[in-house]
C-alpha positions in Angstrom: -7.9 -63.6 12.1 -4.8 -63.0 10.0 -2.4 -65.9 9.4 0.7 -65.7 11.5 4.3 -65.3 10.2 6.5 -68.3 11.1 10.1 -67.8 12.0 12.2 -70.9 12.7 15.9 -71.4 13.2 18.2 -74.1 14.5 20.5 -71.4 15.9 18.5 -70.3 18.9 21.1 -68.3 20.8 22.2 -66.2 17.8 18.6 -65.3 16.7 17.5 -64.7 20.3 20.3 -62.2 20.7 19.2 -60.6 17.4 15.6 -60.4 18.5 16.5 -59.0 21.9 18.6 -56.3 20.3 15.6 -54.9 18.4 13.1 -56.0 21.1 10.8 -57.7 18.6 10.0 -60.9 20.5 6.2 -60.7 20.4 4.8 -64.0 21.4 6.1 -67.6 21.7 3.4 -70.1 21.2 3.4 -73.9 21.4 5.5 -75.4 18.6 3.7 -77.2 15.7 4.3 -80.9 15.5 6.4 -80.5 12.4 9.1 -78.5 14.2 11.7 -79.8 16.6 12.3 -78.7 20.1 15.3 -76.6 19.1 13.1 -74.3 16.9 11.5 -71.0 17.8 8.4 -69.6 16.2 7.7 -65.9 16.5 4.2 -64.8 15.5 3.5 -61.4 14.1 0.0 -60.1 13.4 1.4 -57.3 11.2 1.0 -57.3 7.4 2.5 -55.0 4.9 -0.4 -53.1 3.4 -3.8 -52.1 4.8 -7.0 -53.5 3.4 -9.1 -50.5 4.1 -10.6 -48.9 7.2 -14.0 -50.1 6.1 -12.9 -53.6 7.0 -13.0 -52.5 10.7 -9.2 -52.6 11.1 -6.7 -50.2 12.6 -4.3 -48.8 10.0 -1.5 -48.7 12.6 -1.7 -52.5 12.8 0.0 -52.6 9.3 3.6 -52.0 8.6 3.4 -49.5 5.7 0.9 -47.0 7.2 2.7 -47.2 10.5 6.1 -46.5 8.9 4.6 -43.5 7.1 3.2 -42.2 10.4 6.6 -42.6 12.0 8.3 -40.7 9.3 5.8 -37.8 9.6 6.2 -37.6 13.4 10.0 -37.8 13.2 10.3 -35.1 10.5 7.8 -32.8 12.2 9.4 -33.2 15.7 13.0 -32.7 14.4 12.1 -29.7 12.3 10.2 -28.1 15.1 13.1 -28.5 17.5 15.5 -27.2 14.8 13.3 -24.1 14.5 13.2 -23.6 18.3 17.0 -24.1 18.6 17.8 -21.8 15.6 18.6 -18.8 17.8 21.3 -20.9 19.4 22.7 -21.7 15.9 22.9 -25.5 16.7 23.3 -28.0 13.8 20.2 -29.8 12.7 21.6 -33.2 13.8 21.6 -31.9 17.4 17.9 -31.2 17.2 17.2 -34.6 15.5 18.9 -36.5 18.3 17.1 -34.5 20.9 13.8 -35.3 19.1 14.6 -39.0 19.3 15.3 -38.8 23.0 12.0 -37.0 23.6 10.1 -39.6 21.5 12.0 -42.5 23.2 11.8 -44.2 26.5 13.2 -41.2 28.4 10.0 -39.0 27.9 7.1 -39.9 25.7 8.1 -43.6 25.5 7.2 -43.9 29.2 3.6 -43.5 28.1 2.6 -47.1 27.4 0.0 -46.2 24.9 2.2 -44.0 22.8 5.1 -46.5 22.7 2.9 -49.4 21.7 0.9 -47.4 19.1 3.5 -45.2 17.4 6.8 -47.1 18.0 5.9 -50.7 18.8 9.0 -52.9 19.2 8.3 -54.9 16.1 8.4 -51.8 13.9 11.9 -50.7 15.0 13.6 -53.1 12.6 11.9 -51.6 9.5 12.6 -48.1 10.8 16.3 -48.8 11.4 16.7 -50.5 8.0 15.5 -47.3 6.3 17.6 -45.2 8.7 20.8 -47.1 7.8 20.1 -46.7 4.1 19.8 -43.0 4.6 23.0 -43.0 6.6 24.8 -44.8 3.8 23.7 -42.2 1.3 24.7 -39.4 3.6 28.2 -40.8 4.2 28.5 -41.3 0.5 27.7 -37.6 -0.1 30.3 -36.7 2.6 32.9 -38.6 0.7 31.8 -36.9 -2.5 32.2 -33.5 -0.9 35.7 -34.2 0.5 38.4 -33.0 -1.9 41.3 -35.5 -1.9 43.4 -32.9 -3.7 43.0 -30.7 -0.6 44.9 -33.2 1.4 47.9 -32.9 -1.0 47.8 -29.1 -0.9 47.4 -28.8 2.8 50.2 -26.8 4.4 52.3 -27.9 7.4 50.0 -26.1 9.8 46.9 -28.0 8.7 48.7 -31.3 8.5 50.1 -30.9 12.0 46.8 -29.9 13.5 45.0 -32.7 11.7 47.4 -35.5 12.7 48.0 -34.4 16.3 44.3 -33.5 16.8 43.2 -37.1 16.2 46.2 -39.2 17.4 46.7 -37.6 20.8 43.0 -37.6 21.9 42.7 -41.2 20.6 45.7 -42.2 22.7 44.5 -40.4 25.8 41.0 -41.7 25.5 42.0 -45.3 24.8 44.7 -45.3 27.6 42.3 -43.8 30.1 39.5 -46.2 29.2 41.9 -49.2 29.4 43.1 -48.0 32.8 39.6 -47.6 34.2 37.9 -50.5 32.5 37.4 -52.4 35.8 35.3 -49.5 37.1 33.0 -49.7 34.0 32.3 -53.4 33.6 34.3 -56.5 34.4 32.5 -58.4 31.7 33.6 -56.2 28.8 36.6 -57.0 26.6 39.2 -54.4 27.6 40.8 -53.8 24.2 37.7 -53.3 22.0 36.2 -51.1 24.8 39.3 -48.9 25.0 39.6 -48.6 21.2 35.9 -47.7 20.7 36.0 -45.0 23.4 39.3 -43.6 21.9 37.8 -43.4 18.4 34.5 -41.9 19.6 36.3 -39.2 21.5 38.8 -38.3 18.8 36.5 -37.9 15.8 35.8 -34.5 14.2 32.4 -34.2 12.5 33.1 -32.4 9.2 29.4 -31.7 8.3 28.7 -30.3 11.7 32.0 -28.4 11.5 31.0 -26.8 8.2 27.6 -25.8 9.7 29.3 -24.1 12.6 31.8 -22.3 10.4 29.0 -21.0 8.2 26.8 -19.9 11.1 29.7 -18.1 12.8 30.8 -16.5 9.5 34.3 -18.0 9.8 34.4 -19.8 6.5 36.1 -16.9 4.9 38.8 -16.6 7.6 42.1 -18.2 8.0 40.6 -20.3 10.9 38.0 -21.7 8.5 40.4 -22.7 5.8 42.8 -24.3 8.3 40.0 -26.1 10.1 38.5 -27.5 6.9 41.9 -28.8 5.8 42.7 -30.2 9.2 39.3 -31.9 9.5 39.9 -33.7 6.2 43.2 -35.0 7.4 41.9 -36.0 10.8 38.9 -37.8 9.3 41.2 -39.8 7.0 43.3 -41.0 9.9 40.1 -41.6 12.0 38.6 -43.9 9.3 41.9 -45.9 9.2 41.8 -46.3 13.0 38.1 -47.1 12.9 38.7 -49.9 10.4 41.2 -51.5 12.7 38.9 -51.0 15.7 36.0 -52.8 14.0 38.3 -55.7 12.9 39.5 -56.4 16.5 36.1 -55.9 18.1 34.3 -58.9 16.5 32.9 -61.2 19.2 33.7 -64.9 19.2 36.4 -64.4 16.6 39.7 -66.3 16.4 42.9 -64.3 16.6 43.5 -64.5 12.8 40.0 -63.2 11.9 41.0 -59.5 12.5 43.9 -60.0 10.1 41.7 -61.5 7.4 39.1 -58.8 7.8 41.8 -56.1 7.4 43.4 -57.8 4.4 39.9 -58.2 2.8 39.3 -54.5 3.2 42.6 -53.7 1.6 41.6 -56.0 -1.3 38.3 -54.2 -1.5 40.1 -50.8 -1.9 42.3 -52.2 -4.6 39.2 -53.6 -6.4 37.6 -50.1 -6.2 40.6 -48.3 -7.7 41.4 -51.0 -10.3 37.9 -52.0 -11.4 35.2 -49.7 -10.3 36.9 -46.3 -10.8 37.8 -46.9 -14.5 34.2 -47.9 -15.2 32.9 -44.7 -13.5 35.5 -42.5 -15.3 34.7 -44.1 -18.7 31.0 -43.4 -18.2 31.4 -39.8 -16.9 33.8 -38.9 -19.8 30.9 -39.5 -22.2 29.0 -36.5 -20.7 29.2 -33.6 -23.1 31.1 -30.6 -21.9 28.8 -28.0 -20.3 25.9 -30.5 -20.1 24.5 -31.8 -16.8 24.8 -35.5 -15.9 21.8 -37.6 -16.9 19.6 -39.7 -14.7 21.3 -42.8 -16.0 24.7 -41.6 -14.8 23.3 -40.8 -11.3 21.6 -44.2 -11.0 24.7 -46.1 -12.2 26.8 -44.3 -9.6 24.4 -45.0 -6.8 24.1 -48.6 -7.9 27.9 -49.1 -7.8 27.9 -47.3 -4.4 25.4 -49.9 -3.0 27.5 -52.7 -4.5 30.5 -51.2 -2.5 28.3 -51.2 0.6 27.3 -54.9 0.1 31.0 -55.9 -0.4 32.1 -54.2 2.8 29.2 -55.7 4.7 30.2 -59.2 3.5 33.8 -58.5 4.5 32.8 -57.7 8.1 32.7 -53.9 8.0 29.7 -51.7 7.7 28.3 -50.4 4.4 29.2 -46.8 5.3 32.9 -47.6 5.1 32.5 -48.7 1.5 30.2 -45.8 0.7 32.6 -43.1 2.0 35.6 -44.4 0.1 33.7 -44.9 -3.1 32.5 -41.3 -2.7 36.1 -40.2 -2.5 36.7 -41.7 -6.0 33.9 -39.8 -7.7 35.7 -37.3 -10.0 34.9 -33.6 -10.2 32.4 -32.4 -12.8 28.7 -32.3 -13.5 28.1 -35.6 -11.7 28.9 -34.1 -8.3 26.3 -31.3 -8.9 23.7 -33.8 -10.1 24.3 -36.1 -7.1 23.8 -33.3 -4.6 20.8 -31.7 -6.4 19.0 -35.0 -6.7 19.8 -36.5 -3.3 20.3 -33.6 -0.8 16.6 -32.9 0.0 15.5 -36.5 0.5 18.6 -37.7 2.3 19.2 -34.7 4.6 15.5 -33.9 5.0 14.0 -37.3 5.6 16.3 -40.3 5.6 19.1 -38.9 7.8 16.7 -37.7 10.5 15.5 -41.3 10.8 19.0 -42.4 11.8 19.4 -39.6 14.3 15.9 -40.2 15.8 16.3 -44.0 16.0 19.6 -43.4 17.9 17.6 -41.2 20.3 14.9 -43.8 20.6 17.6 -46.2 21.9 18.9 -43.7 24.4 17.3 -44.2 27.8 18.6 -41.5 30.2 16.9 -43.2 33.1 19.6 -45.8 33.1 22.3 -43.2 34.0 20.8 -42.8 37.4 21.4 -46.5 38.2 25.2 -46.3 38.2 26.8 -42.9 39.1 30.2 -44.5 39.3 30.0 -45.5 35.6 28.8 -42.0 34.7 31.7 -40.4 36.5 34.2 -42.7 34.8 32.8 -42.0 31.3 32.7 -38.3 31.9 36.3 -38.4 33.1 37.4 -40.3 29.9 35.5 -37.9 27.6 36.8 -34.8 29.4 40.4 -35.9 29.3 40.2 -36.8 25.6 38.4 -33.5 24.7 41.0 -31.6 26.8 43.8 -33.4 24.9 42.2 -32.5 21.6 41.7 -28.8 22.4 45.0 -28.3 24.1 47.0 -30.2 21.4 45.3 -28.2 18.6 45.9 -25.0 20.6 49.6 -25.7 21.1 50.2 -26.6 17.5 48.4 -23.4 16.3 50.4 -21.2 18.7 53.6 -22.8 17.5 52.6 -21.6 14.0 52.2 -18.0 15.3 48.4 -18.0 15.4 46.8 -15.5 17.8 45.7 -17.1 21.1 42.0 -16.5 20.6 42.2 -18.0 17.1 44.2 -21.0 18.3 41.6 -21.7 21.1 38.8 -21.3 18.6 40.4 -23.9 16.4 40.7 -26.3 19.3 36.9 -26.1 20.0 36.1 -26.4 16.3 38.1 -29.6 16.0 36.3 -31.0 19.1 32.8 -31.0 17.5 30.9 -34.2 17.3 28.2 -35.3 15.0 26.9 -38.2 12.8 30.2 -40.0 12.7 30.5 -40.2 16.5 26.9 -41.3 16.6 27.7 -44.1 14.1 30.7 -45.3 16.1 28.6 -45.4 19.3 25.8 -47.4 17.6 28.3 -49.9 16.2 29.9 -50.3 19.6 26.5 -50.8 21.2 25.5 -53.4 18.6 28.7 -55.4 19.1 28.2 -55.4 22.8 31.3 -53.4 23.4 29.4 -50.4 24.9 26.6 -51.0 27.4 23.2 -49.4 27.3 24.2 -47.0 30.2 27.4 -46.1 28.5 25.7 -45.5 25.1 23.1 -43.1 26.7 25.8 -41.2 28.6 28.1 -41.0 25.6 25.3 -39.6 23.5 24.7 -36.9 26.0 28.4 -36.1 26.2 28.6 -35.8 22.4 25.6 -33.5 22.4 27.1 -31.3 25.1 30.5 -31.1 23.2 28.7 -30.0 20.1 26.3 -27.6 21.9 29.0 -25.6 23.6 31.1 -25.2 20.5 29.0 -22.4 18.8 28.6 -20.1 21.9 32.2 -20.5 22.9 33.5 -19.8 19.4 31.1 -16.8 19.1 32.4 -15.5 22.4 36.1 -15.9 21.4 35.7 -14.4 17.9 33.0 -11.7 17.8 34.4 -9.3 20.5 37.8 -9.3 18.9 36.3 -8.7 15.5 34.7 -5.5 16.8 37.7 -4.3 18.9 40.6 -5.2 16.6 40.1 -3.0 13.6 42.2 -1.4 10.9 42.7 2.3 10.2 42.5 2.5 6.4 38.8 2.0 6.1 38.4 4.7 3.4 40.3 6.2 0.6 40.7 9.6 2.2 42.7 8.1 5.1 44.8 5.8 2.9 48.4 6.8 2.1 49.1 7.1 -1.7 52.2 4.9 -1.6 50.7 1.9 0.3 48.8 -1.1 -1.0 45.1 -0.5 -1.7 42.9 -3.5 -0.9 39.7 -3.7 -2.9 36.9 -6.2 -2.8 35.1 -6.4 -6.1 31.8 -8.3 -6.3 30.6 -10.0 -9.5 27.3 -11.5 -10.2 27.9 -12.7 -13.8 30.3 -12.3 -16.7 28.7 -9.1 -17.9 29.9 -7.3 -14.7 33.6 -8.3 -15.3 34.7 -6.0 -18.3 33.5 -2.8 -16.6 35.0 -3.6 -13.2 38.3 -4.5 -14.8 38.3 -1.3 -16.8 37.6 0.6 -13.5 40.5 -1.1 -11.9 42.7 -0.2 -14.8 41.6 3.4 -14.5 42.6 3.3 -10.8 46.2 3.2 -11.8 47.8 0.2 -10.0 51.6 0.5 -10.0 54.5 -1.2 -8.2 54.8 1.9 -6.0 51.1 1.9 -5.2 49.8 -1.6 -5.8 46.2 -2.9 -5.6 45.3 -6.2 -4.0 42.0 -7.3 -5.5 39.7 -9.8 -3.8 37.4 -10.8 -6.7 34.3 -12.4 -5.2 31.8 -14.3 -7.5 28.4 -14.0 -5.8 26.2 -17.0 -6.2 22.7 -17.3 -4.7 22.2 -20.3 -2.5 18.5 -21.0 -2.7 16.6 -23.2 -0.3 19.4 -23.7 2.2 20.8 -21.7 5.2 24.4 -22.7 5.1 26.9 -20.2 3.6 30.0 -21.2 1.7 33.0 -19.2 0.8 35.6 -20.9 -1.3 38.9 -19.4 -2.1 40.6 -20.2 -5.4 44.4 -20.0 -5.1 45.2 -21.1 -8.6 43.6 -22.1 -12.0 43.9 -25.7 -10.9 41.8 -25.0 -7.9 38.5 -24.2 -9.7 36.4 -26.9 -8.1 32.8 -25.9 -8.1 31.0 -26.4 -4.8 28.8 -29.4 -4.5 25.1 -28.7 -5.1 25.8 -25.4 -6.9 25.0 -25.7 -10.6 26.8 -23.5 -13.1 25.6 -24.7 -16.5 27.0 -21.7 -18.4 30.4 -21.8 -16.7 30.0 -18.3 -15.3 32.5 -18.9 -12.4 35.2 -20.2 -14.7 34.9 -17.3 -17.1 35.0 -14.8 -14.2 38.1 -16.3 -12.6 40.0 -16.6 -15.8 39.3 -13.0 -16.7 40.8 -11.8 -13.4 43.7 -14.2 -13.7 44.5 -12.8 -17.2 44.2 -9.2 -15.8 46.7 -10.1 -13.1 49.1 -11.5 -15.6 48.9 -8.5 -17.9 48.7 -5.6 -15.5 51.6 -4.5 -13.3 51.1 -3.8 -9.6 48.1 -6.0 -9.3 47.5 -9.1 -7.1 44.3 -11.0 -7.4 42.6 -13.6 -5.2 39.4 -15.1 -6.5 36.7 -16.3 -4.2 33.2 -17.7 -4.4 30.6 -16.5 -1.9 27.6 -18.9 -2.0 24.8 -17.6 0.2 21.2 -16.6 0.2 20.8 -13.0 -0.9 19.0 -12.2 2.3 22.2 -12.8 4.3 24.9 -12.3 1.7 25.7 -8.8 2.8 26.9 -10.3 6.1 29.4 -12.5 4.3 30.7 -9.7 2.1 31.1 -7.3 5.1 32.8 -10.0 7.2 35.1 -10.8 4.3 36.0 -7.1 3.9 36.7 -6.7 7.6 38.8 -9.9 7.8 40.9 -8.8 4.7 41.2 -5.2 5.9 39.7 -3.9 2.7 39.6 -0.2 2.0 36.8 -0.1 -0.6 34.1 -2.5 -1.8 33.0 -2.2 -5.4 29.5 -3.5 -6.2 27.7 -3.7 -9.5 24.4 -2.0 -9.8 21.3 -4.2 -9.5 20.4 -3.2 -13.1 22.2 -3.9 -16.3 22.1 -2.2 -19.7 19.8 -3.5 -22.4 20.2 -3.5 -26.2 18.3 -0.2 -26.5 20.5 1.5 -23.9 18.1 1.3 -21.0 18.6 -0.5 -17.7 16.7 -3.6 -16.5 16.9 -5.3 -13.1 18.9 -8.4 -12.8 17.3 -9.7 -9.6 15.0 -7.8 -7.2 17.0 -9.1 -4.2 20.3 -7.4 -5.4 18.9 -4.0 -4.6 18.2 -4.9 -1.0 21.6 -6.6 -0.8 23.4 -3.4 -1.9 21.4 -1.4 0.6 22.3 -3.7 3.4 26.0 -3.6 2.5 25.9 0.2 2.5 24.4 0.1 6.0 26.7 -2.5 7.5 30.0 -2.1 5.6 33.2 -1.8 7.6 34.8 0.4 4.8 33.9 2.6 1.9 31.6 1.3 -0.8 31.3 2.1 -4.5 28.4 1.2 -6.7 29.1 1.0 -10.4 26.3 1.6 -12.9 27.8 0.3 -16.2 26.7 1.7 -19.5 29.5 0.3 -21.6 32.5 1.6 -19.6 34.8 -1.0 -21.1 33.9 -0.2 -24.7 33.7 3.6 -24.6 36.6 5.9 -25.3 36.0 9.7 -25.8 38.7 10.5 -28.3 36.8 13.3 -29.8 37.6 15.7 -26.9 41.2 15.0 -26.4 43.1 12.3 -28.2 45.8 12.2 -25.5 43.4 10.4 -23.1 41.7 7.1 -23.6 39.2 7.8 -20.8 37.6 11.0 -19.6 36.2 11.1 -16.0 34.0 13.8 -14.5 33.7 14.4 -10.7 30.6 16.2 -9.5 31.5 17.8 -6.2 28.7 19.2 -4.0 30.5 18.8 -0.6 30.4 16.4 2.2 32.2 13.2 3.3 31.1 11.1 0.3 32.2 13.8 -2.2 35.6 14.1 -0.4 35.9 10.3 -0.7 35.1 10.5 -4.4 37.8 13.2 -4.8 40.2 10.9 -3.0 39.5 8.2 -5.6 40.0 10.7 -8.4 43.4 11.7 -6.9 44.5 8.1 -7.6 43.0 8.2 -11.1 45.1 11.3 -12.0 48.3 9.2 -11.7 47.1 7.3 -14.8 48.6 9.2 -17.8 45.8 7.9 -20.1 43.0 9.4 -18.0 41.7 13.0 -18.2 39.8 14.3 -15.1 37.3 17.1 -14.9 36.3 18.3 -11.4 33.0 20.3 -11.4 32.1 22.0 -8.1 28.6 23.2 -7.5 28.3 26.2 -5.2 25.1 27.5 -3.7 24.0 30.9 -4.9 24.3 32.4 -1.5 28.1 31.5 -1.4 30.7 33.6 -3.2 32.2 31.7 -6.1 35.9 32.0 -6.7 36.9 33.6 -9.9 38.5 31.0 -12.0 42.0 32.2 -13.0 43.3 31.6 -16.4 46.8 31.3 -14.9 47.7 27.9 -13.6 49.1 29.3 -10.4 45.9 31.1 -9.4 43.7 29.2 -7.0 40.1 30.2 -6.2 38.7 29.9 -2.7 35.1 29.2 -1.7 34.6 29.7 2.0 32.1 27.5 3.7 30.3 28.5 6.9 30.0 25.2 8.6 32.5 22.5 9.6 31.8 20.4 6.6 32.3 23.4 4.3 35.6 24.1 5.8 36.7 20.5 5.3 35.6 20.6 1.7 37.5 23.9 1.1 40.7 22.6 2.7 40.6 19.3 0.9 39.6 20.7 -2.5 42.1 23.6 -2.5 44.9 21.2 -1.4 43.9 19.1 -4.4 44.1 22.1 -6.7 47.5 23.2 -5.3 48.9 19.7 -5.7 47.9 19.3 -9.3 48.4 22.9 -10.4 49.8 22.8 -13.9 48.7 19.3 -14.6 47.1 19.4 -18.1 45.1 16.2 -17.5 43.0 18.0 -14.8 40.3 20.5 -15.5 38.5 22.4 -12.7 35.1 24.2 -13.0 32.7 25.9 -10.6 29.0 26.5 -11.1 26.7 28.7 -9.0 23.2 27.2 -8.8 20.4 28.0 -6.5 18.0 25.0 -6.8 17.7 21.5 -8.1 16.4 22.7 -11.5 19.6 24.6 -12.2 21.7 21.8 -11.0 20.0 19.3 -13.3 20.4 21.8 -16.2 24.2 22.1 -15.6 24.6 18.3 -15.5 22.4 17.9 -18.5 24.5 20.4 -20.4 27.6 18.3 -19.8 26.0 15.6 -21.8 27.8 12.3 -22.8 31.3 13.9 -23.1 32.8 11.6 -20.4 33.2 7.9 -20.0 32.5 7.9 -16.3 30.8 10.2 -13.8 32.0 10.0 -10.2 29.6 11.3 -7.5 29.2 11.0 -3.8 26.2 9.2 -2.4 25.1 12.0 -0.1 25.9 15.7 -0.1 26.6 18.2 2.7 23.7 20.1 4.4 25.0 23.3 2.9 24.4 22.0 -0.6 21.0 20.6 0.3 19.2 23.4 -1.6 21.0 22.3 -4.8 19.4 18.8 -4.7 16.2 19.6 -2.9 13.3 17.6 -4.3 15.5 15.0 -6.0 15.5 12.7 -3.0 11.7 12.5 -2.8 11.5 11.5 -6.5 14.4 8.9 -6.4 13.8 5.5 -7.9 17.0 4.1 -6.3 17.6 6.0 -3.1 20.6 3.9 -2.2 22.5 5.9 -4.9 21.7 9.3 -3.4 20.0 12.1 -5.3 22.7 12.8 -7.9 23.5 9.1 -8.5 19.9 8.3 -8.9 19.5 11.2 -11.3 22.3 9.9 -13.5 21.2 6.3 -13.4 17.6 7.1 -14.2 16.3 6.0 -17.6 14.4 9.3 -17.8 17.6 11.3 -17.8 18.9 11.8 -21.4 22.4 10.6 -20.7 24.0 7.3 -21.4 27.2 7.3 -19.4 28.6 5.0 -16.6 28.4 6.3 -13.0 30.4 5.5 -9.9 28.6 6.3 -6.7 30.9 6.6 -3.7 30.0 6.1 0.0 32.6 6.9 2.5 33.0 4.9 5.7 32.5 7.1 8.7 31.8 6.3 12.3 28.2 7.3 12.2 24.9 5.8 10.8 24.6 6.2 7.0 22.4 8.9 5.8 18.8 8.0 5.5 17.6 7.7 1.9 14.2 8.6 0.6 11.8 6.2 -0.9 10.6 6.1 -4.4 7.2 7.7 -4.9 4.6 6.7 -7.3 3.4 8.5 -10.3 0.7 11.1 -10.1 -1.5 9.2 -12.5 -0.1 10.9 -15.7 2.1 9.3 -18.3 5.2 11.1 -17.1 7.4 10.2 -14.1 8.3 12.9 -11.6 11.8 13.2 -13.1 10.3 13.7 -16.5 8.1 16.5 -15.1 11.2 18.1 -13.5 13.1 17.9 -16.8 10.3 19.5 -18.6 10.8 22.6 -16.4 14.6 22.8 -17.1 15.4 25.4 -19.7 18.7 24.4 -21.3 20.9 27.5 -21.4 23.7 28.3 -23.7 26.5 28.7 -21.2 29.8 30.3 -21.9 32.6 27.8 -21.9 36.3 28.1 -21.2 38.2 28.0 -24.4 40.8 25.5 -23.2 38.5 23.3 -21.2 35.3 23.0 -23.1 33.4 23.2 -19.8 30.4 25.3 -19.0 30.7 28.5 -17.0 33.7 29.1 -14.7 36.0 26.4 -15.9 39.8 26.5 -16.0 42.6 24.1 -16.2 44.4 23.8 -12.8 
């Protein structure tokens, strides 16, 4: 028989209330003679560690094994529900609270054996202690994530929405609760009850809000940016109101105690800024630039955070209030990344679910059936406060000329509940301000408010995103004198020089400017939330929490585009970071392009050039991402295969031009789009353009005239051929006499002759521009290339030029035009036949290089002439 634990206290009423709160009164036995009649002795047969199953004991009779079993059950139950609710795109906290309700007295807790075995009353104290530590760490991380500078930079719209969105629902909720307090409980203190209900109904849960914005793909929109800024502001005001609420809600306190508690908290804040912050800054300044924070730095910061929690507990507040404000003082830098990398998994994966599930364990929905009048009053209070929050946000947004659907979406986003609301309700229940029935009902109301947010927002936004479009989705339909919007995607610093050179070639001018959205793509591994951060200035280069960048790739990328904007005329640049798993990054890129009304997306090839001139893959996932973008893009797409575009200048052919570009025209929508791009390039006086048209042997080729005024006509039989002829001949008429443009036609009958002509052109150009797919009339010219393609997303000609087997080392731009039809199906790479040569090598072995006549003034094979 194990020795009992003795608990004795002369303050019977206080300890009895404490024990009843956690339901840990196990047995009261006759008092030993050494104790007085005012003492209470509670016996517990539990010990900390097990002595072994061979001692004929039950492991669940010991605290440590029981605690481990509880963690396993909680994590498995919450993750299982999160998986089942994933199609509904609900936040994980929603599933964790539901798991606690299922494990609690509402469902499984009614089974007497399960409750006494897995969640016995005496184990709840240990479970809640660990849960509160996890909550403290989580709130600290929330404070670390919050950018105080964002509050200073917030515009009037975000400031107005943040202030009104918390003050008005707090006033409505508190006033309604005060007016109806007699219908709830005569025994409750009216002022604390009203304040707690006002705060609980006015809070905006920032972590849940960020999750919903990511799942609905609104982080990159104006709604997402306004909502994040407004939630920061509203949370700051909410914490101030919450501090006052806690100070006035202390039971059995004299009137001056609330004032002393508030003044003590103010002194704590001063102590943090005057004493703790300088120590932290001094320690973090010792971290070498570009190096990650050490374990000592992280442990020091967490220890100071726990000290802040102890001080706020001693003052009369809860440890979370000290943790969140200390988190706000953590400066930007490697320490933020280290904190998130080292704490995210254990805090969000194990410790925070303990708090959500323990809150669910205390939620007994059976108590709601006992008093329907109470339920009706609480629902009325919550509905009125939520209505005030949504309507006030809606009115402010409409006043700032936001569309009605966006304004309503913003209102529902600001009304989301989460961990903070759960914390407020738990504190109110512990202080006796909120009854058990009220607590259970308010938990369900908060879950309902959060659950309806995602489907309502999806309904309000997605249909409009499909219906409300824009006309200039490709270059062919864009007017030459209007702004061209381009979304360029960059994986690393090696992609930047070639893309900037391509933009320079594209001839931005004040008459025809280019607005560039430069997106740095960062893989988010191991998580499902997507982040998109816009950087409006060099001072706003705050790296997202949890995303390491040891080589400073993002800073170099952003600075390069900033310098290009300063040096070039007619260019505007907005830099962004898209942080997402590669499996879903194409959705973020396409949504961003649609939201910004982009005309063309420029993607880097998934391979980069090596020292020996070959191409090696950067990441296997990038190829699939490019294919997904081509399939789902709302505008035209260009893929750039860089082979030193920024460093190559073909001065040997014509010293008047710093860049020489060749367009290979076979016909079709993609080739017409490529020609549309080249029409813009021609306006650049430093660029020379050569247009090479490939004509099937069964079509009559126009005789190239040596006179600039003579235009050759090639008549196509089908509709696509007529469109090609009209567009190409209009191009030649427009640029007749332009010495920077050379036109040539080649008659070929099969893929072998086509490859021979392209091979004859050699490395005489900096950049080859080709369409991704060709017209059906030109199918015979590329027949067989598709089946042998290594990268079918480039099309047959693009894959040919990008192949390492092709004896050309020149950059290639593959153009895919946006049309209202499914993209052409690409072939798949086939394997080798067992020999040492690839299929393309076998094809090249059959090509007989011919000595073709060249035009004297163009240096081009066969029928070439200057337009």
